[in-house]
A tleap script that builds the chain and sets N, CA, C and O, in Angstrom:
source leaprc.protein.ff14SB
mol = sequence {
  NMET LYS LYS SER ASP THR ASN ASN ALA GLU
  TYR ASN LEU PHE PRO GLU GLY SER VAL LEU
  VAL ILE GLY GLY ASN GLY GLY ILE GLY GLU
  ALA ILE CYS THR SER PHE ALA ASP HIE GLN
  VAL PRO VAL ILE PHE THR PHE HIE ARG ASN
  LYS LYS SER ALA GLN ASN LEU GLN GLN LYS
  ILE LYS GLU LEU GLY GLY GLU THR THR TYR
  SER GLN LEU ASP LEU SER ASN LYS ASN GLN
  VAL GLU ASP PHE PHE MET ARG LEU GLU LYS
  SER LYS SER LYS ILE HIE SER ILE VAL ASN
  ALA THR GLY SER ASN ILE ARG MET LYS TRP
  ILE ASN GLU LEU THR TYR GLU GLU TRP ASP
  ASN VAL MET ARG SER ASP ALA ASP GLY PHE
  PHE ASN LEU CILE
}
set mol.1.N position { 11.717 34.558 -3.057 }
set mol.1.CA position { 11.098 33.987 -1.884 }
set mol.1.C position { 10.841 32.505 -2.148 }
set mol.1.O position { 10.295 32.142 -3.190 }
set mol.2.N position { 11.235 31.650 -1.201 }
set mol.2.CA position { 10.972 30.214 -1.292 }
set mol.2.C position { 9.495 29.955 -1.045 }
set mol.2.O position { 8.809 30.715 -0.361 }
set mol.3.N position { 9.024 28.843 -1.631 }
set mol.3.CA position { 7.631 28.458 -1.403 }
set mol.3.C position { 7.348 28.329 0.086 }
set mol.3.O position { 6.277 28.706 0.561 }
set mol.4.N position { 8.329 27.786 0.822 }
set mol.4.CA position { 8.099 27.555 2.247 }
set mol.4.C position { 7.986 28.859 3.027 }
set mol.4.O position { 7.527 28.862 4.169 }
set mol.5.N position { 8.409 29.983 2.407 }
set mol.5.CA position { 8.266 31.270 3.067 }
set mol.5.C position { 6.835 31.795 2.991 }
set mol.5.O position { 6.457 32.693 3.743 }
set mol.6.N position { 6.045 31.233 2.084 }
set mol.6.CA position { 4.650 31.663 1.997 }
set mol.6.C position { 3.863 30.956 3.084 }
set mol.6.O position { 4.078 29.776 3.361 }
set mol.7.N position { 2.973 31.674 3.676 }
set mol.7.CA position { 2.170 31.121 4.762 }
set mol.7.C position { 0.807 30.724 4.214 }
set mol.7.O position { 0.119 31.543 3.604 }
set mol.8.N position { 0.416 29.488 4.425 }
set mol.8.CA position { -0.870 28.998 3.931 }
set mol.8.C position { -2.023 29.872 4.414 }
set mol.8.O position { -2.917 30.197 3.633 }
set mol.9.N position { -2.016 30.253 5.677 }
set mol.9.CA position { -3.105 31.064 6.216 }
set mol.9.C position { -3.148 32.431 5.532 }
set mol.9.O position { -4.225 32.956 5.248 }
set mol.10.N position { -1.970 33.003 5.269 }
set mol.10.CA position { -1.897 34.317 4.642 }
set mol.10.C position { -2.495 34.293 3.235 }
set mol.10.O position { -3.222 35.208 2.848 }
set mol.11.N position { -2.191 33.264 2.489 }
set mol.11.CA position { -2.664 33.173 1.113 }
set mol.11.C position { -3.950 32.366 0.989 }
set mol.11.O position { -4.563 32.348 -0.078 }
set mol.12.N position { -4.364 31.702 2.053 }
set mol.12.CA position { -5.592 30.917 2.091 }
set mol.12.C position { -5.674 29.938 0.922 }
set mol.12.O position { -6.707 29.816 0.265 }
set mol.13.N position { -4.559 29.242 0.677 }
set mol.13.CA position { -4.498 28.297 -0.430 }
set mol.13.C position { -5.333 27.051 -0.180 }
set mol.13.O position { -5.905 26.484 -1.111 }
set mol.14.N position { -5.405 26.624 1.073 }
set mol.14.CA position { -6.099 25.388 1.410 }
set mol.14.C position { -6.966 25.612 2.637 }
set mol.14.O position { -6.608 26.385 3.525 }
set mol.15.N position { -8.112 24.933 2.685 }
set mol.15.CA position { -8.955 25.049 3.873 }
set mol.15.C position { -8.267 24.444 5.101 }
set mol.15.O position { -7.236 23.780 4.995 }
set mol.16.N position { -8.857 24.689 6.244 }
set mol.16.CA position { -8.328 24.129 7.485 }
set mol.16.C position { -8.380 22.605 7.419 }
set mol.16.O position { -9.344 22.031 6.914 }
set mol.17.N position { -7.354 21.968 7.924 }
set mol.17.CA position { -7.313 20.513 7.957 }
set mol.17.C position { -6.111 19.973 7.218 }
set mol.17.O position { -5.179 20.705 6.885 }
set mol.18.N position { -6.151 18.685 6.969 }
set mol.18.CA position { -5.022 17.972 6.368 }
set mol.18.C position { -5.365 17.469 4.979 }
set mol.18.O position { -6.531 17.340 4.607 }
set mol.19.N position { -4.313 17.191 4.227 }
set mol.19.CA position { -4.455 16.469 2.972 }
set mol.19.C position { -4.149 15.005 3.270 }
set mol.19.O position { -3.255 14.704 4.062 }
set mol.20.N position { -4.879 14.105 2.648 }
set mol.20.CA position { -4.627 12.676 2.760 }
set mol.20.C position { -4.088 12.211 1.416 }
set mol.20.O position { -4.773 12.305 0.398 }
set mol.21.N position { -2.857 11.708 1.417 }
set mol.21.CA position { -2.230 11.234 0.186 }
set mol.21.C position { -2.094 9.720 0.273 }
set mol.21.O position { -1.303 9.198 1.058 }
set mol.22.N position { -2.874 9.025 -0.541 }
set mol.22.CA position { -2.810 7.569 -0.598 }
set mol.22.C position { -1.639 7.214 -1.505 }
set mol.22.O position { -1.582 7.658 -2.652 }
set mol.23.N position { -0.706 6.416 -0.997 }
set mol.23.CA position { 0.497 6.102 -1.766 }
set mol.23.C position { 1.507 7.233 -1.706 }
set mol.23.O position { 2.196 7.518 -2.686 }
set mol.24.N position { 1.588 7.863 -0.565 }
set mol.24.CA position { 2.429 9.045 -0.411 }
set mol.24.C position { 3.917 8.805 -0.489 }
set mol.24.O position { 4.670 9.749 -0.725 }
set mol.25.N position { 4.368 7.586 -0.302 }
set mol.25.CA position { 5.811 7.374 -0.271 }
set mol.25.C position { 6.383 6.946 -1.619 }
set mol.25.O position { 7.580 6.674 -1.710 }
set mol.26.N position { 5.562 6.877 -2.671 }
set mol.26.CA position { 6.079 6.620 -4.013 }
set mol.26.C position { 6.670 7.898 -4.588 }
set mol.26.O position { 6.604 8.948 -3.949 }
set mol.27.N position { 7.233 7.829 -5.754 }
set mol.27.CA position { 7.888 8.995 -6.359 }
set mol.27.C position { 6.966 10.192 -6.504 }
set mol.27.O position { 7.282 11.281 -6.025 }
set mol.28.N position { 5.830 10.003 -7.160 }
set mol.28.CA position { 4.875 11.097 -7.351 }
set mol.28.C position { 4.224 11.463 -6.021 }
set mol.28.O position { 4.056 12.643 -5.714 }
set mol.29.N position { 3.860 10.459 -5.235 }
set mol.29.CA position { 3.238 10.717 -3.942 }
set mol.29.C position { 4.129 11.531 -3.020 }
set mol.29.O position { 3.654 12.429 -2.325 }
set mol.30.N position { 5.420 11.221 -3.010 }
set mol.30.CA position { 6.350 11.975 -2.167 }
set mol.30.C position { 6.420 13.432 -2.599 }
set mol.30.O position { 6.434 14.330 -1.758 }
set mol.31.N position { 6.462 13.670 -3.902 }
set mol.31.CA position { 6.497 15.051 -4.398 }
set mol.31.C position { 5.231 15.803 -3.993 }
set mol.31.O position { 5.290 16.980 -3.638 }
set mol.32.N position { 4.104 15.130 -4.045 }
set mol.32.CA position { 2.836 15.747 -3.640 }
set mol.32.C position { 2.861 16.069 -2.144 }
set mol.32.O position { 2.487 17.168 -1.736 }
set mol.33.N position { 3.301 15.113 -1.336 }
set mol.33.CA position { 3.366 15.317 0.121 }
set mol.33.C position { 4.281 16.479 0.481 }
set mol.33.O position { 3.913 17.332 1.288 }
set mol.34.N position { 5.462 16.516 -0.107 }
set mol.34.CA position { 6.411 17.578 0.246 }
set mol.34.C position { 5.932 18.937 -0.255 }
set mol.34.O position { 6.211 19.960 0.370 }
set mol.35.N position { 5.217 18.956 -1.373 }
set mol.35.CA position { 4.675 20.222 -1.864 }
set mol.35.C position { 3.620 20.769 -0.902 }
set mol.35.O position { 3.630 21.957 -0.579 }
set mol.36.N position { 2.721 19.915 -0.448 }
set mol.36.CA position { 1.734 20.360 0.545 }
set mol.36.C position { 2.434 20.804 1.828 }
set mol.36.O position { 2.105 21.852 2.384 }
set mol.37.N position { 3.389 20.016 2.298 }
set mol.37.CA position { 4.105 20.366 3.532 }
set mol.37.C position { 4.836 21.694 3.378 }
set mol.37.O position { 4.911 22.482 4.320 }
set mol.38.N position { 5.375 21.937 2.182 }
set mol.38.CA position { 6.084 23.182 1.915 }
set mol.38.C position { 5.151 24.388 1.993 }
set mol.38.O position { 5.603 25.518 2.174 }
set mol.39.N position { 3.856 24.145 1.857 }
set mol.39.CA position { 2.855 25.207 1.980 }
set mol.39.C position { 2.136 25.147 3.333 }
set mol.39.O position { 1.031 25.666 3.490 }
set mol.40.N position { 2.786 24.503 4.301 }
set mol.40.CA position { 2.289 24.448 5.685 }
set mol.40.C position { 0.964 23.708 5.825 }
set mol.40.O position { 0.189 23.991 6.739 }
set mol.41.N position { 0.701 22.764 4.929 }
set mol.41.CA position { -0.506 21.951 5.015 }
set mol.41.C position { -0.153 20.640 5.717 }
set mol.41.O position { 0.744 19.934 5.256 }
set mol.42.N position { -0.821 20.293 6.808 }
set mol.42.CA position { -0.562 19.006 7.459 }
set mol.42.C position { -0.848 17.849 6.488 }
set mol.42.O position { -1.822 17.872 5.735 }
set mol.43.N position { 0.026 16.845 6.530 }
set mol.43.CA position { -0.045 15.731 5.583 }
set mol.43.C position { -0.258 14.414 6.321 }
set mol.43.O position { 0.480 14.079 7.248 }
set mol.44.N position { -1.269 13.681 5.898 }
set mol.44.CA position { -1.462 12.295 6.319 }
set mol.44.C position { -1.231 11.473 5.064 }
set mol.44.O position { -1.862 11.725 4.037 }
set mol.45.N position { -0.335 10.494 5.128 }
set mol.45.CA position { -0.100 9.691 3.935 }
set mol.45.C position { -0.067 8.217 4.274 }
set mol.45.O position { 0.134 7.824 5.424 }
set mol.46.N position { -0.269 7.408 3.242 }
set mol.46.CA position { -0.235 5.960 3.423 }
set mol.46.C position { 0.882 5.367 2.584 }
set mol.46.O position { 1.343 5.953 1.604 }
set mol.47.N position { 1.296 4.188 3.006 }
set mol.47.CA position { 2.248 3.397 2.230 }
set mol.47.C position { 1.691 1.987 2.157 }
set mol.47.O position { 0.864 1.592 2.980 }
set mol.48.N position { 2.145 1.233 1.173 }
set mol.48.CA position { 1.656 -0.138 1.034 }
set mol.48.C position { 2.629 -1.115 1.672 }
set mol.48.O position { 2.252 -1.853 2.583 }
set mol.49.N position { 3.886 -1.133 1.206 }
set mol.49.CA position { 4.841 -2.132 1.700 }
set mol.49.C position { 6.116 -1.547 2.308 }
set mol.49.O position { 6.692 -2.149 3.215 }
set mol.50.N position { 6.559 -0.410 1.838 }
set mol.50.CA position { 7.890 0.091 2.168 }
set mol.50.C position { 7.856 1.051 3.367 }
set mol.50.O position { 7.818 2.269 3.198 }
set mol.51.N position { 7.870 0.484 4.569 }
set mol.51.CA position { 7.795 1.302 5.782 }
set mol.51.C position { 9.012 2.209 5.927 }
set mol.51.O position { 8.881 3.341 6.394 }
set mol.52.N position { 10.185 1.735 5.538 }
set mol.52.CA position { 11.404 2.549 5.643 }
set mol.52.C position { 11.268 3.821 4.805 }
set mol.52.O position { 11.653 4.905 5.242 }
set mol.53.N position { 10.721 3.680 3.609 }
set mol.53.CA position { 10.490 4.841 2.749 }
set mol.53.C position { 9.498 5.809 3.394 }
set mol.53.O position { 9.668 7.025 3.305 }
set mol.54.N position { 8.468 5.271 4.041 }
set mol.54.CA position { 7.486 6.108 4.735 }
set mol.54.C position { 8.148 6.865 5.891 }
set mol.54.O position { 7.876 8.048 6.096 }
set mol.55.N position { 9.005 6.190 6.635 }
set mol.55.CA position { 9.719 6.843 7.736 }
set mol.55.C position { 10.625 7.954 7.209 }
set mol.55.O position { 10.714 9.024 7.811 }
set mol.56.N position { 11.294 7.699 6.088 }
set mol.56.CA position { 12.160 8.716 5.481 }
set mol.56.C position { 11.354 9.933 5.038 }
set mol.56.O position { 11.785 11.071 5.221 }
set mol.57.N position { 10.179 9.686 4.454 }
set mol.57.CA position { 9.334 10.802 4.025 }
set mol.57.C position { 8.833 11.589 5.229 }
set mol.57.O position { 8.795 12.819 5.189 }
set mol.58.N position { 8.453 10.906 6.285 }
set mol.58.CA position { 8.013 11.604 7.492 }
set mol.58.C position { 9.124 12.533 8.001 }
set mol.58.O position { 8.860 13.677 8.373 }
set mol.59.N position { 10.346 12.041 8.014 }
set mol.59.CA position { 11.478 12.855 8.454 }
set mol.59.C position { 11.680 14.059 7.533 }
set mol.59.O position { 11.922 15.170 8.005 }
set mol.60.N position { 11.581 13.841 6.236 }
set mol.60.CA position { 11.752 14.922 5.261 }
set mol.60.C position { 10.699 16.013 5.474 }
set mol.60.O position { 11.016 17.202 5.435 }
set mol.61.N position { 9.460 15.608 5.695 }
set mol.61.CA position { 8.385 16.577 5.918 }
set mol.61.C position { 8.619 17.343 7.215 }
set mol.61.O position { 8.407 18.554 7.267 }
set mol.62.N position { 9.051 16.652 8.249 }
set mol.62.CA position { 9.341 17.327 9.521 }
set mol.62.C position { 10.481 18.324 9.359 }
set mol.62.O position { 10.464 19.393 9.970 }
set mol.63.N position { 11.475 17.980 8.537 }
set mol.63.CA position { 12.582 18.907 8.280 }
set mol.63.C position { 12.113 20.153 7.537 }
set mol.63.O position { 12.731 21.211 7.649 }
set mol.64.N position { 11.031 20.035 6.785 }
set mol.64.CA position { 10.429 21.193 6.119 }
set mol.64.C position { 9.585 22.015 7.089 }
set mol.64.O position { 9.057 23.066 6.725 }
set mol.65.N position { 9.461 21.531 8.329 }
set mol.65.CA position { 8.642 22.205 9.323 }
set mol.65.C position { 7.187 21.793 9.269 }
set mol.65.O position { 6.326 22.448 9.855 }
set mol.66.N position { 6.911 20.699 8.562 }
set mol.66.CA position { 5.537 20.252 8.388 }
set mol.66.C position { 5.092 19.248 9.428 }
set mol.66.O position { 5.904 18.650 10.134 }
set mol.67.N position { 3.782 19.077 9.506 }
set mol.67.CA position { 3.170 18.064 10.371 }
set mol.67.C position { 2.807 16.870 9.504 }
set mol.67.O position { 2.310 17.042 8.390 }
set mol.68.N position { 3.049 15.662 10.001 }
set mol.68.CA position { 2.701 14.489 9.213 }
set mol.68.C position { 2.504 13.256 10.069 }
set mol.68.O position { 3.112 13.106 11.129 }
set mol.69.N position { 1.648 12.383 9.591 }
set mol.69.CA position { 1.499 11.035 10.131 }
set mol.69.C position { 1.316 10.108 8.941 }
set mol.69.O position { 0.959 10.541 7.845 }
set mol.70.N position { 1.565 8.826 9.174 }
set mol.70.CA position { 1.384 7.867 8.086 }
set mol.70.C position { 0.853 6.555 8.625 }
set mol.70.O position { 0.967 6.256 9.813 }
set mol.71.N position { 0.264 5.771 7.718 }
set mol.71.CA position { -0.273 4.449 8.049 }
set mol.71.C position { -0.051 3.508 6.883 }
set mol.71.O position { 0.027 3.927 5.728 }
set mol.72.N position { 0.050 2.228 7.206 }
set mol.72.CA position { 0.123 1.206 6.166 }
set mol.72.C position { -1.289 0.972 5.655 }
set mol.72.O position { -2.233 0.911 6.442 }
set mol.73.N position { -1.440 0.841 4.335 }
set mol.73.CA position { -2.761 0.623 3.754 }
set mol.73.C position { -2.636 -0.136 2.444 }
set mol.73.O position { -1.852 0.231 1.569 }
set mol.74.N position { -3.416 -1.193 2.322 }
set mol.74.CA position { -3.516 -1.966 1.082 }
set mol.74.C position { -4.885 -1.673 0.491 }
set mol.74.O position { -5.893 -2.190 0.973 }
set mol.75.N position { -4.930 -0.848 -0.549 }
set mol.75.CA position { -6.207 -0.450 -1.135 }
set mol.75.C position { -7.007 -1.614 -1.685 }
set mol.75.O position { -8.230 -1.523 -1.801 }
set mol.76.N position { -6.342 -2.706 -2.025 }
set mol.76.CA position { -7.078 -3.846 -2.577 }
set mol.76.C position { -7.825 -4.623 -1.488 }
set mol.76.O position { -8.632 -5.500 -1.795 }
set mol.77.N position { -7.558 -4.304 -0.227 }
set mol.77.CA position { -8.217 -4.964 0.898 }
set mol.77.C position { -9.337 -4.055 1.428 }
set mol.77.O position { -9.088 -3.140 2.213 }
set mol.78.N position { -10.555 -4.322 0.991 }
set mol.78.CA position { -11.698 -3.473 1.333 }
set mol.78.C position { -11.868 -3.300 2.840 }
set mol.78.O position { -12.135 -2.192 3.306 }
set mol.79.N position { -11.718 -4.371 3.602 }
set mol.79.CA position { -11.865 -4.281 5.062 }
set mol.79.C position { -10.801 -3.381 5.671 }
set mol.79.O position { -11.086 -2.602 6.580 }
set mol.80.N position { -9.576 -3.488 5.169 }
set mol.80.CA position { -8.501 -2.647 5.688 }
set mol.80.C position { -8.768 -1.168 5.374 }
set mol.80.O position { -8.498 -0.296 6.200 }
set mol.81.N position { -9.295 -0.894 4.188 }
set mol.81.CA position { -9.620 0.488 3.813 }
set mol.81.C position { -10.718 1.033 4.728 }
set mol.81.O position { -10.625 2.163 5.207 }
set mol.82.N position { -11.748 0.237 4.967 }
set mol.82.CA position { -12.829 0.667 5.861 }
set mol.82.C position { -12.307 0.921 7.273 }
set mol.82.O position { -12.675 1.915 7.901 }
set mol.83.N position { -11.454 0.031 7.774 }
set mol.83.CA position { -10.868 0.210 9.109 }
set mol.83.C position { -10.026 1.480 9.169 }
set mol.83.O position { -10.080 2.218 10.153 }
set mol.84.N position { -9.253 1.733 8.123 }
set mol.84.CA position { -8.404 2.926 8.068 }
set mol.84.C position { -9.254 4.189 8.196 }
set mol.84.O position { -8.938 5.078 8.987 }
set mol.85.N position { -10.333 4.263 7.415 }
set mol.85.CA position { -11.170 5.463 7.466 }
set mol.85.C position { -11.943 5.570 8.777 }
set mol.85.O position { -12.222 6.680 9.231 }
set mol.86.N position { -12.293 4.454 9.387 }
set mol.86.CA position { -12.940 4.505 10.706 }
set mol.86.C position { -11.962 5.057 11.749 }
set mol.86.O position { -12.342 5.876 12.585 }
set mol.87.N position { -10.699 4.605 11.699 }
set mol.87.CA position { -9.685 5.136 12.624 }
set mol.87.C position { -9.463 6.628 12.379 }
set mol.87.O position { -9.314 7.404 13.323 }
set mol.88.N position { -9.443 7.018 11.117 }
set mol.88.CA position { -9.253 8.421 10.772 }
set mol.88.C position { -10.409 9.265 11.310 }
set mol.88.O position { -10.197 10.360 11.833 }
set mol.89.N position { -11.620 8.752 11.178 }
set mol.89.CA position { -12.795 9.457 11.682 }
set mol.89.C position { -12.752 9.577 13.204 }
set mol.89.O position { -13.072 10.631 13.752 }
set mol.90.N position { -12.358 8.506 13.885 }
set mol.90.CA position { -12.268 8.535 15.347 }
set mol.90.C position { -11.199 9.508 15.834 }
set mol.90.O position { -11.320 10.069 16.923 }
set mol.91.N position { -10.159 9.708 15.036 }
set mol.91.CA position { -9.078 10.613 15.433 }
set mol.91.C position { -9.483 12.079 15.312 }
set mol.91.O position { -8.743 12.971 15.725 }
set mol.92.N position { -10.662 12.321 14.743 }
set mol.92.CA position { -11.186 13.682 14.552 }
set mol.92.C position { -10.315 14.502 13.604 }
set mol.92.O position { -10.354 15.732 13.635 }
set mol.93.N position { -9.534 13.833 12.765 }
set mol.93.CA position { -8.726 14.535 11.772 }
set mol.93.C position { -9.641 15.118 10.704 }
set mol.93.O position { -10.472 14.414 10.131 }
set mol.94.N position { -9.480 16.397 10.448 }
set mol.94.CA position { -10.267 17.048 9.404 }
set mol.94.C position { -9.481 16.945 8.098 }
set mol.94.O position { -8.343 17.406 8.012 }
set mol.95.N position { -10.092 16.339 7.089 }
set mol.95.CA position { -9.448 16.140 5.793 }
set mol.95.C position { -10.112 17.068 4.779 }
set mol.95.O position { -11.330 17.036 4.606 }
set mol.96.N position { -9.309 17.892 4.112 }
set mol.96.CA position { -9.884 18.771 3.090 }
set mol.96.C position { -9.656 18.246 1.678 }
set mol.96.O position { -10.361 18.648 0.753 }
set mol.97.N position { -8.685 17.357 1.497 }
set mol.97.CA position { -8.386 16.837 0.161 }
set mol.97.C position { -7.872 15.414 0.272 }
set mol.97.O position { -7.171 15.064 1.222 }
set mol.98.N position { -8.233 14.588 -0.721 }
set mol.98.CA position { -7.687 13.236 -0.826 }
set mol.98.C position { -7.030 13.110 -2.188 }
set mol.98.O position { -7.642 13.406 -3.215 }
set mol.99.N position { -5.775 12.667 -2.188 }
set mol.99.CA position { -5.031 12.460 -3.428 }
set mol.99.C position { -4.689 10.981 -3.521 }
set mol.99.O position { -4.094 10.418 -2.603 }
set mol.100.N position { -5.062 10.354 -4.622 }
set mol.100.CA position { -4.706 8.950 -4.843 }
set mol.100.C position { -3.466 8.913 -5.730 }
set mol.100.O position { -3.553 9.112 -6.942 }
set mol.101.N position { -2.320 8.659 -5.122 }
set mol.101.CA position { -1.051 8.631 -5.849 }
set mol.101.C position { -0.503 7.211 -5.944 }
set mol.101.O position { 0.709 7.009 -6.027 }
set mol.102.N position { -1.394 6.239 -5.932 }
set mol.102.CA position { -0.957 4.848 -6.005 }
set mol.102.C position { -0.762 4.436 -7.451 }
set mol.102.O position { -1.231 5.096 -8.378 }
set mol.103.N position { -0.077 3.359 -7.613 }
set mol.103.CA position { 0.109 2.795 -8.946 }
set mol.103.C position { 0.784 1.453 -8.832 }
set mol.103.O position { 1.548 1.191 -7.903 }
set mol.104.N position { 0.491 0.619 -9.785 }
set mol.104.CA position { 1.079 -0.720 -9.788 }
set mol.104.C position { 2.505 -0.678 -10.310 }
set mol.104.O position { 2.887 0.196 -11.088 }
set mol.105.N position { 3.260 -1.636 -9.861 }
set mol.105.CA position { 4.601 -1.815 -10.388 }
set mol.105.C position { 4.474 -2.707 -11.625 }
set mol.105.O position { 4.584 -3.930 -11.540 }
set mol.106.N position { 4.242 -2.077 -12.762 }
set mol.106.CA position { 3.972 -2.809 -13.993 }
set mol.106.C position { 5.282 -3.071 -14.727 }
set mol.106.O position { 6.054 -2.156 -15.014 }
set mol.107.N position { 5.502 -4.324 -15.014 }
set mol.107.CA position { 6.680 -4.671 -15.811 }
set mol.107.C position { 6.472 -4.138 -17.214 }
set mol.107.O position { 5.382 -4.255 -17.773 }
set mol.108.N position { 7.506 -3.557 -17.780 }
set mol.108.CA position { 7.409 -2.972 -19.109 }
set mol.108.C position { 7.501 -4.062 -20.173 }
set mol.108.O position { 8.586 -4.518 -20.534 }
set mol.109.N position { 6.347 -4.459 -20.655 }
set mol.109.CA position { 6.290 -5.392 -21.773 }
set mol.109.C position { 4.959 -5.212 -22.481 }
set mol.109.O position { 4.047 -4.573 -21.954 }
set mol.110.N position { 4.851 -5.771 -23.665 }
set mol.110.CA position { 3.628 -5.660 -24.441 }
set mol.110.C position { 2.483 -6.334 -23.690 }
set mol.110.O position { 2.673 -7.332 -22.994 }
set mol.111.N position { 1.291 -5.763 -23.850 }
set mol.111.CA position { 0.132 -6.299 -23.133 }
set mol.111.C position { -0.113 -7.767 -23.471 }
set mol.111.O position { -0.556 -8.532 -22.614 }
set mol.112.N position { 0.172 -8.167 -24.711 }
set mol.112.CA position { -0.050 -9.568 -25.074 }
set mol.112.C position { 0.989 -10.500 -24.464 }
set mol.112.O position { 0.868 -11.720 -24.574 }
set mol.113.N position { 2.005 -9.938 -23.824 }
set mol.113.CA position { 3.017 -10.745 -23.144 }
set mol.113.C position { 2.734 -10.885 -21.653 }
set mol.113.O position { 3.403 -11.653 -20.962 }
set mol.114.N position { 1.745 -10.147 -21.156 }
set mol.114.CA position { 1.384 -10.242 -19.741 }
set mol.114.C position { 0.685 -11.565 -19.468 }
set mol.114.O position { -0.081 -12.062 -20.293 }
set mol.115.N position { 0.957 -12.118 -18.314 }
set mol.115.CA position { 0.185 -13.286 -17.884 }
set mol.115.C position { -1.133 -12.789 -17.297 }
set mol.115.O position { -1.269 -11.611 -16.965 }
set mol.116.N position { -2.085 -13.680 -17.174 }
set mol.116.CA position { -3.352 -13.300 -16.565 }
set mol.116.C position { -3.127 -12.806 -15.134 }
set mol.116.O position { -3.759 -11.841 -14.704 }
set mol.117.N position { -2.233 -13.462 -14.402 }
set mol.117.CA position { -1.964 -13.090 -13.007 }
set mol.117.C position { -1.412 -11.667 -12.925 }
set mol.117.O position { -1.797 -10.906 -12.037 }
set mol.118.N position { -0.510 -11.300 -13.848 }
set mol.118.CA position { 0.029 -9.936 -13.852 }
set mol.118.C position { -1.081 -8.927 -14.146 }
set mol.118.O position { -1.194 -7.904 -13.470 }
set mol.119.N position { -1.896 -9.220 -15.156 }
set mol.119.CA position { -3.008 -8.343 -15.507 }
set mol.119.C position { -3.985 -8.212 -14.336 }
set mol.119.O position { -4.404 -7.106 -13.993 }
set mol.120.N position { -4.338 -9.325 -13.735 }
set mol.120.CA position { -5.273 -9.333 -12.619 }
set mol.120.C position { -4.736 -8.505 -11.455 }
set mol.120.O position { -5.490 -7.772 -10.815 }
set mol.121.N position { -3.455 -8.617 -11.182 }
set mol.121.CA position { -2.838 -7.854 -10.101 }
set mol.121.C position { -2.942 -6.351 -10.363 }
set mol.121.O position { -3.262 -5.584 -9.455 }
set mol.122.N position { -2.676 -5.931 -11.592 }
set mol.122.CA position { -2.769 -4.512 -11.941 }
set mol.122.C position { -4.205 -4.025 -11.779 }
set mol.122.O position { -4.446 -2.977 -11.181 }
set mol.123.N position { -5.148 -4.780 -12.306 }
set mol.123.CA position { -6.555 -4.376 -12.226 }
set mol.123.C position { -7.054 -4.370 -10.784 }
set mol.123.O position { -7.792 -3.468 -10.389 }
set mol.124.N position { -6.666 -5.351 -10.011 }
set mol.124.CA position { -7.101 -5.423 -8.611 }
set mol.124.C position { -6.545 -4.245 -7.820 }
set mol.124.O position { -7.264 -3.618 -7.042 }
set mol.125.N position { -5.275 -3.950 -8.019 }
set mol.125.CA position { -4.693 -2.876 -7.215 }
set mol.125.C position { -5.108 -1.496 -7.711 }
set mol.125.O position { -5.337 -0.599 -6.899 }
set mol.126.N position { -5.209 -1.304 -9.025 }
set mol.126.CA position { -5.556 0.025 -9.535 }
set mol.126.C position { -7.062 0.277 -9.539 }
set mol.126.O position { -7.531 1.213 -8.891 }
set mol.127.N position { -7.807 -0.529 -10.245 }
set mol.127.CA position { -9.249 -0.282 -10.380 }
set mol.127.C position { -10.002 -0.613 -9.093 }
set mol.127.O position { -10.749 0.219 -8.578 }
set mol.128.N position { -9.808 -1.820 -8.574 }
set mol.128.CA position { -10.507 -2.197 -7.344 }
set mol.128.C position { -10.044 -1.342 -6.172 }
set mol.128.O position { -10.850 -0.949 -5.329 }
set mol.129.N position { -8.752 -1.056 -6.118 }
set mol.129.CA position { -8.220 -0.227 -5.044 }
set mol.129.C position { -8.842 1.154 -5.035 }
set mol.129.O position { -9.216 1.664 -3.979 }
set mol.130.N position { -8.954 1.762 -6.210 }
set mol.130.CA position { -9.581 3.081 -6.283 }
set mol.130.C position { -11.050 2.998 -5.886 }
set mol.130.O position { -11.551 3.875 -5.182 }
set mol.131.N position { -11.744 1.953 -6.331 }
set mol.131.CA position { -13.150 1.772 -5.960 }
set mol.131.C position { -13.288 1.666 -4.441 }
set mol.131.O position { -14.197 2.259 -3.860 }
set mol.132.N position { -12.396 0.919 -3.799 }
set mol.132.CA position { -12.440 0.794 -2.335 }
set mol.132.C position { -12.213 2.139 -1.656 }
set mol.132.O position { -12.758 2.398 -0.583 }
set mol.133.N position { -11.410 2.988 -2.278 }
set mol.133.CA position { -11.112 4.300 -1.714 }
set mol.133.C position { -12.347 5.191 -1.710 }
set mol.133.O position { -12.577 5.942 -0.762 }
set mol.134.N position { -13.132 5.106 -2.765 }
set mol.134.CA position { -14.304 5.987 -2.840 }
set mol.134.C position { -15.471 5.351 -2.125 }
set mol.134.O position { -16.555 5.933 -2.073 }
savepdb mol mol.pdb
quit
């Protein structure tokens, strides 16, 4: 039996509502989104820059028979994060889980070879971004 043959309601794997996947269109985020969709869980996901990738993921989830919506979100922008959650609240979307699947595009080199700007970018997007999320 395929995973998609299992019914979420039958097995009561997840409460009523949607999962919110921050950074859903990245490699790990996409796998998380499709896994939830494969279990009939509605998926709301965000992307940072790559709208085409987000559109492709939305199509993939719909082909699995899943429900999905997506929004652009920059976690390092506190005001944008607050606006996103206010819109989500106004939409009356019930969220049962939040998954943070974001990550910086870190160039592979020794830490002592990083410039301050590269380090600052990683810290701003990862640490500050997560703080803005909570």
